[in-house]
C-alpha positions as CSV (number, residue, x, y, z in Angstrom):
1,X,9.0,3.0,-9.6
2,X,8.3,0.1,-11.9
3,X,9.0,0.6,-15.5
4,X,6.3,0.0,-18.3
5,X,8.1,-3.5,-19.1
6,X,7.5,-4.6,-15.5
7,X,3.7,-4.3,-15.6
8,X,1.9,-7.4,-16.8
9,X,-0.8,-6.9,-19.6
10,X,-4.3,-7.7,-19.1
11,X,-6.8,-8.4,-22.1
12,X,-9.9,-6.4,-22.2
13,X,-12.7,-6.4,-24.9
14,X,-13.1,-3.2,-26.9
15,X,-15.8,-0.8,-25.5
16,X,-19.0,-1.3,-27.3
17,X,-21.0,1.5,-28.5
18,X,-23.2,2.7,-25.6
19,X,-26.7,1.1,-25.5
20,X,-29.3,1.0,-22.8
21,X,-32.7,-0.8,-22.8
22,X,-34.7,0.8,-20.0
23,X,-36.2,4.2,-20.2
24,X,-37.5,6.4,-17.3
25,X,-41.2,7.6,-17.4
26,X,-42.3,11.3,-17.1
27,X,-38.6,12.4,-16.6
28,X,-37.8,13.7,-19.9
29,X,-36.4,10.4,-21.4
30,X,-33.8,9.9,-18.6
31,X,-32.3,6.4,-18.6
32,X,-32.3,4.2,-15.5
33,X,-30.9,0.9,-14.3
34,X,-32.7,-2.4,-14.5
35,X,-36.2,-0.8,-14.7
36,X,-37.5,-4.1,-15.7
37,X,-36.3,-5.8,-12.3
38,X,-39.0,-5.2,-9.9
39,X,-37.2,-6.7,-7.0
40,X,-34.5,-3.9,-6.9
41,X,-34.7,-1.1,-4.3
42,X,-35.7,2.0,-6.0
43,X,-32.3,3.8,-5.3
44,X,-30.6,1.1,-7.6
45,X,-33.6,0.8,-9.9
46,X,-33.7,4.6,-10.7
47,X,-29.8,5.3,-10.5
48,X,-29.0,7.6,-13.4
49,X,-27.0,5.9,-16.2
50,X,-25.4,8.8,-18.0
51,X,-23.8,12.1,-16.6
52,X,-26.7,14.1,-18.2
53,X,-29.1,12.1,-15.9
54,X,-27.3,12.9,-12.7
55,X,-29.5,15.3,-10.6
56,X,-28.0,18.8,-10.3
57,X,-24.1,19.3,-10.2
58,X,-24.0,20.1,-13.8
59,X,-20.8,22.0,-13.2
60,X,-19.2,19.0,-11.9
61,X,-20.3,16.6,-14.7
62,X,-19.6,19.2,-17.4
63,X,-16.0,19.5,-16.1
64,X,-15.5,15.7,-16.0
65,X,-17.1,15.3,-19.4
66,X,-14.2,17.7,-20.8
67,X,-11.6,15.6,-19.0
68,X,-13.0,12.5,-20.6
69,X,-13.0,14.0,-24.2
70,X,-9.6,15.2,-24.0
71,X,-8.6,11.8,-22.4
72,X,-7.1,13.6,-19.4
73,X,-9.1,12.3,-16.6
74,X,-7.2,12.9,-13.3
75,X,-7.5,11.2,-9.9
76,X,-10.9,12.3,-8.4
77,X,-11.8,13.1,-4.9
78,X,-15.6,13.5,-4.5
79,X,-16.9,14.7,-1.1
80,X,-20.0,15.9,0.6
81,X,-23.2,14.6,2.5
82,X,-24.8,11.3,1.8
83,X,-27.2,10.9,-1.1
84,X,-26.0,13.8,-3.2
85,X,-25.0,11.8,-6.2
86,X,-21.2,11.0,-5.6
87,X,-21.2,7.4,-6.4
88,X,-23.8,7.7,-9.3
89,X,-21.6,10.1,-10.9
90,X,-18.4,8.1,-11.1
91,X,-20.5,5.1,-12.1
92,X,-21.8,7.2,-15.0
93,X,-18.2,8.2,-15.7
94,X,-17.1,4.6,-15.9
95,X,-20.2,3.7,-18.4
96,X,-19.1,6.9,-20.4
97,X,-15.6,5.7,-20.7
98,X,-15.9,1.9,-21.0
99,X,-19.5,1.3,-22.2
100,X,-21.6,-1.6,-20.9
101,X,-18.7,-3.8,-19.9
102,X,-17.5,-1.1,-17.6
103,X,-17.5,-3.6,-14.7
104,X,-14.4,-5.4,-16.1
105,X,-12.5,-2.2,-16.1
106,X,-13.3,-1.1,-12.4
107,X,-12.5,-2.0,-8.9
108,X,-15.1,-0.7,-6.6
109,X,-14.5,-1.3,-2.8
110,X,-16.3,0.1,0.1
111,X,-13.6,1.4,2.5
112,X,-15.9,1.1,5.5
113,X,-15.6,-2.7,5.1
114,X,-12.2,-3.0,3.5
115,X,-10.4,-0.3,5.4
116,X,-7.0,-1.7,6.5
117,X,-3.6,-1.7,4.9
118,X,-3.8,-5.3,3.6
119,X,-6.7,-4.2,1.2
120,X,-4.3,-1.6,-0.3
121,X,-1.3,-3.9,-0.6
122,X,-3.2,-6.9,-2.0
123,X,-6.5,-6.0,-3.7
124,X,-5.9,-2.6,-4.8
125,X,-2.2,-3.1,-5.7
126,X,-2.9,-6.3,-7.6
127,X,-5.6,-4.5,-9.6
128,X,-3.5,-1.5,-10.3
129,X,-0.4,-3.4,-11.4
130,X,-2.2,-5.1,-14.3
131,X,-2.2,-2.9,-17.6
132,X,-5.2,-2.8,-20.1
133,X,-5.2,-3.1,-23.7
134,X,-8.4,-0.9,-23.7
135,X,-8.2,2.0,-25.9
136,X,-8.5,4.7,-23.1
137,X,-5.3,3.2,-21.6
138,X,-6.4,3.1,-17.9
139,X,-8.5,1.3,-15.5
140,X,-10.6,2.9,-12.6
141,X,-10.5,2.2,-9.0
142,X,-13.5,3.4,-6.9
143,X,-13.0,3.7,-3.1
144,X,-16.2,4.6,-1.5
145,X,-16.4,5.8,2.2
146,X,-12.7,6.4,2.0
147,X,-12.8,8.6,5.1
148,X,-13.2,5.4,7.1
149,X,-9.9,4.2,6.0
150,X,-7.0,3.9,8.6
151,X,-4.0,6.3,8.4
152,X,-1.8,3.3,7.6
153,X,-4.0,2.5,4.8
154,X,-4.2,6.0,3.4
155,X,-0.3,6.1,3.6
156,X,-0.1,3.0,1.6
157,X,-2.6,4.2,-0.8
158,X,-0.7,7.4,-1.5
159,X,2.3,5.4,-2.7
160,X,0.0,3.2,-5.0
161,X,-1.6,6.3,-6.4
162,X,1.8,7.9,-7.6
163,X,3.3,4.4,-8.6
164,X,0.7,3.3,-11.0
165,X,-0.8,6.5,-12.5
166,X,0.0,5.4,-16.0
167,X,-2.5,2.5,-16.0
168,X,-5.1,3.5,-13.3
169,X,-7.1,6.4,-12.2
170,X,-8.6,6.5,-8.6
171,X,-11.9,8.1,-7.5
172,X,-11.9,8.6,-3.7
173,X,-15.3,9.1,-2.4
174,X,-16.0,10.4,1.2
175,X,-18.4,12.5,3.4
176,X,-15.8,14.3,5.4
177,X,-12.8,15.5,3.3
178,X,-10.9,16.5,6.4
179,X,-10.3,12.7,7.3
180,X,-8.6,12.2,4.0
181,X,-4.8,12.9,4.4
182,X,-3.3,16.0,2.7
183,X,-1.0,13.9,0.6
184,X,-4.0,12.1,-1.0
185,X,-5.9,15.2,-1.4
186,X,-2.9,17.0,-3.2
187,X,-2.9,14.1,-5.8
188,X,-6.6,14.4,-6.7
189,X,-9.0,17.0,-8.3
190,X,-11.6,17.8,-5.6
191,X,-15.3,18.0,-6.2
192,X,-17.7,18.9,-3.5
193,X,-21.2,17.6,-3.9
194,X,-23.6,20.0,-1.9
195,X,-27.0,18.8,-0.7
196,X,-29.5,18.6,-3.7
197,X,-31.9,21.4,-4.3
198,X,-35.4,20.5,-3.1
199,X,-36.8,21.4,-6.6
200,X,-34.3,19.0,-8.2
201,X,-35.2,16.3,-5.6
202,X,-39.0,16.8,-6.3
203,X,-38.4,16.6,-10.0
204,X,-36.8,13.2,-9.9
205,X,-39.4,12.0,-7.4
206,X,-42.3,13.0,-9.6
207,X,-41.0,10.7,-12.3
208,X,-40.6,7.8,-9.8
209,X,-44.0,8.4,-8.4
210,X,-45.7,8.2,-11.9
211,X,-43.7,5.2,-13.0
212,X,-44.5,3.1,-9.7
213,X,-48.0,4.5,-9.5
214,X,-47.5,5.8,-5.8
215,X,-50.6,7.2,-4.2
216,X,-48.8,10.3,-2.5
217,X,-50.8,13.3,-1.3
218,X,-49.7,16.8,-1.7
219,X,-49.0,17.0,2.1
220,X,-47.2,13.7,2.0
221,X,-44.9,14.9,-0.8
222,X,-44.2,18.2,1.2
223,X,-43.2,16.1,4.4
224,X,-41.1,13.8,2.2
225,X,-39.3,16.5,0.5
226,X,-38.7,18.3,3.8
227,X,-37.2,15.2,5.7
228,X,-35.1,14.2,2.8
229,X,-33.0,17.4,3.4
230,X,-31.5,17.2,-0.2
231,X,-30.6,13.4,0.2
232,X,-32.0,11.7,-2.8
233,X,-31.3,8.2,-1.4
234,X,-33.1,8.9,1.8
235,X,-36.1,10.3,-0.3
236,X,-36.4,7.2,-2.5
237,X,-36.0,4.7,0.4
238,X,-38.6,6.4,2.5
239,X,-41.0,6.6,-0.5
240,X,-40.5,2.9,-1.4
241,X,-41.1,1.9,2.2
242,X,-44.2,3.8,2.6
243,X,-45.6,2.5,-0.9
244,X,-45.0,-1.0,0.5
245,X,-46.9,-0.2,3.8
246,X,-49.7,2.1,2.9
247,X,-52.3,2.4,0.2
248,X,-52.5,6.3,0.6
249,X,-49.4,8.1,1.7
250,X,-50.0,11.3,3.6
251,X,-47.9,13.4,6.0
252,X,-48.7,11.2,8.9
253,X,-47.5,8.1,7.1
254,X,-44.3,9.8,6.1
255,X,-43.4,10.9,9.8
256,X,-44.4,7.4,10.9
257,X,-42.1,5.5,8.5
258,X,-39.2,7.7,9.2
259,X,-39.6,7.6,12.9
260,X,-39.3,11.4,12.9
261,X,-41.5,13.3,15.4
262,X,-44.8,14.8,14.1
263,X,-45.0,18.5,13.8
264,X,-48.0,18.6,16.1
265,X,-45.9,16.8,18.7
266,X,-43.1,19.2,18.3
267,X,-45.3,22.2,18.6
268,X,-46.9,20.8,21.7
269,X,-43.5,20.3,23.3
270,X,-42.3,23.5,22.4
271,X,-45.5,25.4,23.7
272,X,-45.1,23.3,27.0
273,X,-41.5,24.3,27.5
274,X,-42.4,28.0,27.0
275,X,-45.4,28.0,29.1
276,X,-45.8,25.2,31.6
277,X,-43.7,24.8,34.8
278,X,-40.7,22.7,34.7
279,X,-42.0,19.3,36.1
280,X,-45.1,19.4,33.8
281,X,-42.9,20.1,30.7
282,X,-40.5,17.2,31.7
283,X,-43.4,14.7,32.3
284,X,-45.1,15.7,28.9
285,X,-41.9,15.3,26.9
286,X,-40.9,12.1,28.7
287,X,-44.2,10.5,27.9
288,X,-44.2,11.6,24.4
289,X,-40.6,10.1,24.0
290,X,-41.9,6.7,25.4
291,X,-45.3,6.6,23.4
292,X,-44.0,7.7,20.2
293,X,-40.5,5.9,20.4
294,X,-38.7,9.4,19.7
295,X,-35.1,10.3,20.6
296,X,-34.5,13.7,22.3
297,X,-32.1,14.3,19.3
298,X,-35.0,14.2,16.9
299,X,-37.1,16.6,19.1
300,X,-34.4,19.2,19.2
301,X,-33.9,18.9,15.4
302,X,-37.6,19.5,15.0
303,X,-37.6,22.4,17.4
304,X,-35.3,24.5,15.4
305,X,-37.9,25.5,12.8
306,X,-40.3,26.8,15.5
307,X,-37.5,29.0,17.2
308,X,-38.0,31.6,14.4
309,X,-41.8,31.8,15.1
310,X,-41.3,32.5,18.7
311,X,-41.7,36.2,19.9
312,X,-38.2,36.2,21.3
313,X,-35.7,39.2,21.4
314,X,-32.5,38.6,19.1
315,X,-30.4,37.9,22.2
316,X,-32.7,35.3,23.4
317,X,-33.0,33.7,20.2
318,X,-29.2,33.5,19.8
319,X,-28.9,32.1,23.3
320,X,-31.4,29.5,22.7
321,X,-29.7,28.3,19.4
322,X,-26.5,28.2,21.1
323,X,-27.8,26.0,23.9
324,X,-29.6,23.6,21.4
325,X,-26.4,23.1,19.5
326,X,-24.4,22.4,22.8
327,X,-27.1,19.9,23.8
328,X,-27.0,18.1,20.5
329,X,-23.2,17.9,20.7
330,X,-23.3,16.3,24.1
331,X,-25.9,14.0,23.1
332,X,-23.8,12.9,20.1
333,X,-20.9,12.3,22.2
334,X,-23.0,9.9,24.7
335,X,-24.5,12.3,27.0
336,X,-27.4,11.2,29.1
337,X,-30.8,11.9,27.7
338,X,-32.5,12.7,31.0
339,X,-29.8,15.2,31.9
340,X,-29.8,16.7,28.6
341,X,-33.6,17.0,28.7
342,X,-33.3,19.0,31.9
343,X,-30.8,21.1,30.1
344,X,-33.1,21.8,27.2
345,X,-36.1,22.8,29.6
346,X,-33.7,25.0,31.4
347,X,-32.5,26.7,28.1
348,X,-36.1,27.4,27.0
349,X,-36.9,28.9,30.5
350,X,-33.9,31.1,30.5
351,X,-34.6,32.3,26.9
352,X,-38.1,33.3,28.1
353,X,-36.7,35.2,30.9
354,X,-34.0,36.9,29.0
355,X,-36.5,37.9,26.3
356,X,-38.9,39.3,29.0
357,X,-36.1,41.4,30.6
358,X,-35.1,42.9,27.3
359,X,-38.5,43.8,26.2
360,X,-39.1,45.9,29.3
């Protein structure tokens, strides 16, 4: 391991007192990035600035705040579904530590683009080797989508992490923690970011809707929240796209913009699979897929919520759910849609027969 004398020094300006110009509207005074720039995507325009502004995850942000106050920030591993605030949190941490000039003190890489061992040996190691004169004593390296890194790159990264801990902290961000090697996981403090509560997504969306003067109907908002599935990034992107395309945004506009099947179409398909004969159902769903531009995967996802409303016995319901999961898995691994559609129809017909037998 290199001694302190072997590490070159890098000049850094003292951190300024934290100041920010923009203020969000109708959100309790939350601060946002670049609110004066109308050309930015809303995901960036309304990205939280401080840890207090991060939606939900207060247990995580309060713990990290304590680390910062005691100047004992460890290496961090953030994992969880997309759009749950992982990147926003670490950028807020960087601003909290370094102030407005935080970009000079961090190296931010997207590992899905820079995923090979050469990136670790060159960019990351070169940045890590330079010491900072900043009062906090360390710089920050952010590796986003690190679960896309090769095994060789992760092995090299493990060595860099342990070699340069004195002057660098790592924040490793991923969706699937099981794709990060145990050696790296053991060197980090892990935080799981769960999908955001719908109420929290709605609270932030209300502020954006008022600030941008979006004409969103109550039905449209309900559909938007439902399709977001706790993903703030998805909710903001869909809202911005609909605002650009439509004067008034209702349920139909939200479903059209996302390419998701309309609830009425899903209901018609499910009713056909339950009551019509095989060929009729097959032709109906095939026509619907072609005319609406839908994927079978989307139709299966939409069908899940209707299964609970069907008068099935428990055994038939469990059977059907298992079959839908199996069909989804086969589709995700390259299964033929026509073959899986016949499997879907067969699953519904078998569930109807099973339920009828058990109810006699």
